[in-house]
Biotite code that builds the C-alpha atoms (Angstrom):
import biotite.structure as struc

atoms = struc.array([
    struc.Atom([0.207, 0.061, 0.111], chain_id="A", res_id=1, res_name="MET", atom_name="CA", element="C"),
    struc.Atom([1.128, 3.065, -1.220], chain_id="A", res_id=2, res_name="LYS", atom_name="CA", element="C"),
    struc.Atom([0.862, 6.255, 0.608], chain_id="A", res_id=3, res_name="LEU", atom_name="CA", element="C"),
    struc.Atom([1.516, 10.212, -0.601], chain_id="A", res_id=4, res_name="LEU", atom_name="CA", element="C"),
    struc.Atom([1.486, 12.308, 2.659], chain_id="A", res_id=5, res_name="LEU", atom_name="CA", element="C"),
    struc.Atom([0.231, 15.438, 1.946], chain_id="A", res_id=6, res_name="ASP", atom_name="CA", element="C"),
    struc.Atom([2.170, 18.817, 2.759], chain_id="A", res_id=7, res_name="ALA", atom_name="CA", element="C"),
    struc.Atom([-0.312, 19.572, 6.442], chain_id="A", res_id=8, res_name="ASN", atom_name="CA", element="C"),
    struc.Atom([1.118, 16.547, 7.402], chain_id="A", res_id=9, res_name="ILE", atom_name="CA", element="C"),
    struc.Atom([4.546, 16.442, 9.615], chain_id="A", res_id=10, res_name="SER", atom_name="CA", element="C"),
    struc.Atom([7.267, 14.653, 7.334], chain_id="A", res_id=11, res_name="TRP", atom_name="CA", element="C"),
    struc.Atom([8.169, 13.236, 10.701], chain_id="A", res_id=12, res_name="ARG", atom_name="CA", element="C"),
    struc.Atom([5.334, 10.981, 10.894], chain_id="A", res_id=13, res_name="ILE", atom_name="CA", element="C"),
    struc.Atom([6.808, 8.606, 8.344], chain_id="A", res_id=14, res_name="ILE", atom_name="CA", element="C"),
    struc.Atom([9.340, 7.559, 10.663], chain_id="A", res_id=15, res_name="LYS", atom_name="CA", element="C"),
    struc.Atom([6.890, 6.538, 13.351], chain_id="A", res_id=16, res_name="LEU", atom_name="CA", element="C"),
    struc.Atom([4.323, 4.585, 10.712], chain_id="A", res_id=17, res_name="ILE", atom_name="CA", element="C"),
    struc.Atom([7.225, 2.724, 8.529], chain_id="A", res_id=18, res_name="GLU", atom_name="CA", element="C"),
    struc.Atom([6.255, -0.706, 9.973], chain_id="A", res_id=19, res_name="ASN", atom_name="CA", element="C"),
    struc.Atom([2.635, -0.840, 9.696], chain_id="A", res_id=20, res_name="ASP", atom_name="CA", element="C"),
    struc.Atom([2.905, 1.339, 6.280], chain_id="A", res_id=21, res_name="PHE", atom_name="CA", element="C"),
    struc.Atom([6.572, 0.992, 4.575], chain_id="A", res_id=22, res_name="SER", atom_name="CA", element="C"),
    struc.Atom([5.916, 2.347, 1.518], chain_id="A", res_id=23, res_name="ASP", atom_name="CA", element="C"),
    struc.Atom([4.936, 5.851, 1.981], chain_id="A", res_id=24, res_name="CYS", atom_name="CA", element="C"),
    struc.Atom([6.672, 9.295, 0.332], chain_id="A", res_id=25, res_name="LEU", atom_name="CA", element="C"),
    struc.Atom([5.584, 13.195, 1.528], chain_id="A", res_id=26, res_name="HIS", atom_name="CA", element="C"),
    struc.Atom([4.844, 15.653, -0.737], chain_id="A", res_id=27, res_name="ALA", atom_name="CA", element="C"),
    struc.Atom([7.923, 17.543, 0.025], chain_id="A", res_id=28, res_name="LYS", atom_name="CA", element="C"),
    struc.Atom([10.028, 14.370, -1.806], chain_id="A", res_id=29, res_name="ASP", atom_name="CA", element="C"),
    struc.Atom([8.541, 13.691, -4.597], chain_id="A", res_id=30, res_name="ILE", atom_name="CA", element="C"),
    struc.Atom([9.651, 15.775, -7.682], chain_id="A", res_id=31, res_name="LYS", atom_name="CA", element="C"),
    struc.Atom([7.551, 18.587, -8.107], chain_id="A", res_id=32, res_name="ILE", atom_name="CA", element="C"),
    struc.Atom([7.239, 22.348, -7.833], chain_id="A", res_id=33, res_name="ASN", atom_name="CA", element="C"),
    struc.Atom([7.401, 23.125, -4.083], chain_id="A", res_id=34, res_name="GLN", atom_name="CA", element="C"),
    struc.Atom([5.255, 24.086, -1.998], chain_id="A", res_id=35, res_name="PRO", atom_name="CA", element="C"),
    struc.Atom([3.072, 21.249, -3.840], chain_id="A", res_id=36, res_name="ALA", atom_name="CA", element="C"),
    struc.Atom([-0.069, 22.629, -4.936], chain_id="A", res_id=37, res_name="LYS", atom_name="CA", element="C"),
    struc.Atom([-2.827, 20.106, -4.429], chain_id="A", res_id=38, res_name="ASP", atom_name="CA", element="C"),
    struc.Atom([-3.563, 19.733, -8.089], chain_id="A", res_id=39, res_name="VAL", atom_name="CA", element="C"),
    struc.Atom([0.109, 18.487, -7.915], chain_id="A", res_id=40, res_name="GLU", atom_name="CA", element="C"),
    struc.Atom([-0.123, 16.345, -5.801], chain_id="A", res_id=41, res_name="ILE", atom_name="CA", element="C"),
    struc.Atom([-3.036, 14.434, -7.142], chain_id="A", res_id=42, res_name="TRP", atom_name="CA", element="C"),
    struc.Atom([-1.685, 14.037, -10.337], chain_id="A", res_id=43, res_name="GLU", atom_name="CA", element="C"),
    struc.Atom([1.613, 12.233, -9.045], chain_id="A", res_id=44, res_name="PHE", atom_name="CA", element="C"),
    struc.Atom([-0.437, 10.179, -7.189], chain_id="A", res_id=45, res_name="ALA", atom_name="CA", element="C"),
    struc.Atom([-2.370, 9.193, -9.418], chain_id="A", res_id=46, res_name="LYS", atom_name="CA", element="C"),
    struc.Atom([0.577, 8.531, -12.072], chain_id="A", res_id=47, res_name="GLN", atom_name="CA", element="C"),
    struc.Atom([1.689, 6.047, -8.980], chain_id="A", res_id=48, res_name="ASN", atom_name="CA", element="C"),
    struc.Atom([-0.662, 4.701, -7.543], chain_id="A", res_id=49, res_name="ASN", atom_name="CA", element="C"),
    struc.Atom([-0.486, 6.525, -4.233], chain_id="A", res_id=50, res_name="PHE", atom_name="CA", element="C"),
    struc.Atom([-3.127, 6.886, -2.302], chain_id="A", res_id=51, res_name="THR", atom_name="CA", element="C"),
    struc.Atom([-3.257, 10.632, -0.436], chain_id="A", res_id=52, res_name="ILE", atom_name="CA", element="C"),
    struc.Atom([-3.170, 10.934, 3.612], chain_id="A", res_id=53, res_name="LEU", atom_name="CA", element="C"),
    struc.Atom([-4.117, 14.688, 4.284], chain_id="A", res_id=54, res_name="THR", atom_name="CA", element="C"),
    struc.Atom([-6.398, 16.621, 6.592], chain_id="A", res_id=55, res_name="HIS", atom_name="CA", element="C"),
    struc.Atom([-7.356, 18.642, 3.403], chain_id="A", res_id=56, res_name="ASP", atom_name="CA", element="C"),
    struc.Atom([-10.712, 18.686, 2.485], chain_id="A", res_id=57, res_name="ASP", atom_name="CA", element="C"),
    struc.Atom([-10.076, 20.627, -1.365], chain_id="A", res_id=58, res_name="ASP", atom_name="CA", element="C"),
    struc.Atom([-8.999, 16.641, -2.529], chain_id="A", res_id=59, res_name="PHE", atom_name="CA", element="C"),
    struc.Atom([-12.091, 15.691, -2.129], chain_id="A", res_id=60, res_name="GLU", atom_name="CA", element="C"),
    struc.Atom([-13.441, 18.353, -4.244], chain_id="A", res_id=61, res_name="LYS", atom_name="CA", element="C"),
    struc.Atom([-10.505, 17.524, -6.455], chain_id="A", res_id=62, res_name="LEU", atom_name="CA", element="C"),
    struc.Atom([-12.223, 14.183, -6.235], chain_id="A", res_id=63, res_name="LEU", atom_name="CA", element="C"),
    struc.Atom([-15.817, 14.698, -7.368], chain_id="A", res_id=64, res_name="LEU", atom_name="CA", element="C"),
    struc.Atom([-14.566, 17.276, -10.213], chain_id="A", res_id=65, res_name="LEU", atom_name="CA", element="C"),
    struc.Atom([-11.153, 14.733, -11.886], chain_id="A", res_id=66, res_name="LYS", atom_name="CA", element="C"),
    struc.Atom([-12.949, 11.281, -10.808], chain_id="A", res_id=67, res_name="GLY", atom_name="CA", element="C"),
    struc.Atom([-10.588, 8.535, -9.327], chain_id="A", res_id=68, res_name="ALA", atom_name="CA", element="C"),
    struc.Atom([-7.911, 7.361, -8.853], chain_id="A", res_id=69, res_name="PRO", atom_name="CA", element="C"),
    struc.Atom([-6.771, 8.356, -6.611], chain_id="A", res_id=70, res_name="PRO", atom_name="CA", element="C"),
    struc.Atom([-7.929, 7.596, -3.793], chain_id="A", res_id=71, res_name="LYS", atom_name="CA", element="C"),
    struc.Atom([-7.991, 10.117, -0.592], chain_id="A", res_id=72, res_name="ILE", atom_name="CA", element="C"),
    struc.Atom([-7.728, 9.506, 3.391], chain_id="A", res_id=73, res_name="ILE", atom_name="CA", element="C"),
    struc.Atom([-8.921, 12.258, 5.020], chain_id="A", res_id=74, res_name="ILE", atom_name="CA", element="C"),
    struc.Atom([-7.234, 12.751, 8.752], chain_id="A", res_id=75, res_name="LEU", atom_name="CA", element="C"),
    struc.Atom([-10.349, 14.672, 10.738], chain_id="A", res_id=76, res_name="LYS", atom_name="CA", element="C"),
    struc.Atom([-7.689, 15.244, 13.841], chain_id="A", res_id=77, res_name="THR", atom_name="CA", element="C"),
    struc.Atom([-6.462, 18.816, 14.297], chain_id="A", res_id=78, res_name="PHE", atom_name="CA", element="C"),
    struc.Atom([-6.065, 18.838, 17.576], chain_id="A", res_id=79, res_name="ASN", atom_name="CA", element="C"),
    struc.Atom([-3.597, 15.571, 18.009], chain_id="A", res_id=80, res_name="LYS", atom_name="CA", element="C"),
    struc.Atom([0.282, 15.892, 17.650], chain_id="A", res_id=81, res_name="ASN", atom_name="CA", element="C"),
    struc.Atom([2.455, 13.451, 15.050], chain_id="A", res_id=82, res_name="THR", atom_name="CA", element="C"),
    struc.Atom([2.531, 10.886, 17.384], chain_id="A", res_id=83, res_name="LYS", atom_name="CA", element="C"),
    struc.Atom([-1.133, 10.439, 18.039], chain_id="A", res_id=84, res_name="GLU", atom_name="CA", element="C"),
    struc.Atom([-1.786, 10.487, 14.425], chain_id="A", res_id=85, res_name="ILE", atom_name="CA", element="C"),
    struc.Atom([0.759, 7.781, 13.943], chain_id="A", res_id=86, res_name="ALA", atom_name="CA", element="C"),
    struc.Atom([-0.605, 6.103, 16.638], chain_id="A", res_id=87, res_name="GLU", atom_name="CA", element="C"),
    struc.Atom([-4.461, 6.490, 15.114], chain_id="A", res_id=88, res_name="LEU", atom_name="CA", element="C"),
    struc.Atom([-2.609, 5.791, 12.014], chain_id="A", res_id=89, res_name="LEU", atom_name="CA", element="C"),
    struc.Atom([-1.030, 1.766, 13.260], chain_id="A", res_id=90, res_name="SER", atom_name="CA", element="C"),
    struc.Atom([-4.747, 1.194, 15.263], chain_id="A", res_id=91, res_name="THR", atom_name="CA", element="C"),
    struc.Atom([-6.519, 2.060, 11.360], chain_id="A", res_id=92, res_name="LYS", atom_name="CA", element="C"),
    struc.Atom([-4.223, -0.281, 9.533], chain_id="A", res_id=93, res_name="LYS", atom_name="CA", element="C"),
    struc.Atom([-6.754, -3.473, 8.723], chain_id="A", res_id=94, res_name="GLU", atom_name="CA", element="C"),
    struc.Atom([-9.641, -0.611, 7.949], chain_id="A", res_id=95, res_name="ILE", atom_name="CA", element="C"),
    struc.Atom([-6.987, 1.475, 5.580], chain_id="A", res_id=96, res_name="ILE", atom_name="CA", element="C"),
    struc.Atom([-6.159, -2.245, 3.999], chain_id="A", res_id=97, res_name="GLU", atom_name="CA", element="C"),
    struc.Atom([-9.421, -2.766, 3.641], chain_id="A", res_id=98, res_name="SER", atom_name="CA", element="C"),
    struc.Atom([-10.383, 0.806, 2.154], chain_id="A", res_id=99, res_name="PHE", atom_name="CA", element="C"),
    struc.Atom([-7.126, 0.856, -0.139], chain_id="A", res_id=100, res_name="VAL", atom_name="CA", element="C"),
    struc.Atom([-8.291, -2.382, -1.594], chain_id="A", res_id=101, res_name="SER", atom_name="CA", element="C"),
    struc.Atom([-11.625, -2.111, -2.660], chain_id="A", res_id=102, res_name="ASN", atom_name="CA", element="C"),
    struc.Atom([-12.338, -0.452, -5.659], chain_id="A", res_id=103, res_name="ASP", atom_name="CA", element="C"),
    struc.Atom([-15.553, 0.851, -5.016], chain_id="A", res_id=104, res_name="GLU", atom_name="CA", element="C"),
    struc.Atom([-14.598, 3.402, -2.267], chain_id="A", res_id=105, res_name="LEU", atom_name="CA", element="C"),
    struc.Atom([-12.985, 6.501, -2.904], chain_id="A", res_id=106, res_name="MET", atom_name="CA", element="C"),
    struc.Atom([-12.841, 8.606, 0.370], chain_id="A", res_id=107, res_name="ILE", atom_name="CA", element="C"),
    struc.Atom([-11.772, 7.775, 3.959], chain_id="A", res_id=108, res_name="LEU", atom_name="CA", element="C"),
    struc.Atom([-12.252, 9.985, 7.069], chain_id="A", res_id=109, res_name="GLU", atom_name="CA", element="C"),
    struc.Atom([-10.596, 8.703, 9.939], chain_id="A", res_id=110, res_name="ILE", atom_name="CA", element="C"),
    struc.Atom([-11.521, 10.541, 13.392], chain_id="A", res_id=111, res_name="TYR", atom_name="CA", element="C"),
])
């Protein structure tokens, strides 16, 4: 499972979740103009088969405009620190894996 973390998620989280999600990239690490625009992140994820992990509802709008892929995981966890978000993702690993493997689902919200 390939996750692309949006710029609004700390890059430090990758180290914390690498045991559960080994194929992660951060928006700052991909070869696009920085700071990365949502549409550029979208196109990179689509071309490289990544699921986008974000706090940003704008990706839901892009999904409605452009259609899938990519899939979008929206974190509704604005009051949590990086470690807490990493722990939440680890506890939701099975749900995330099921979401990514289900071709009928395009958006997952995690609270």
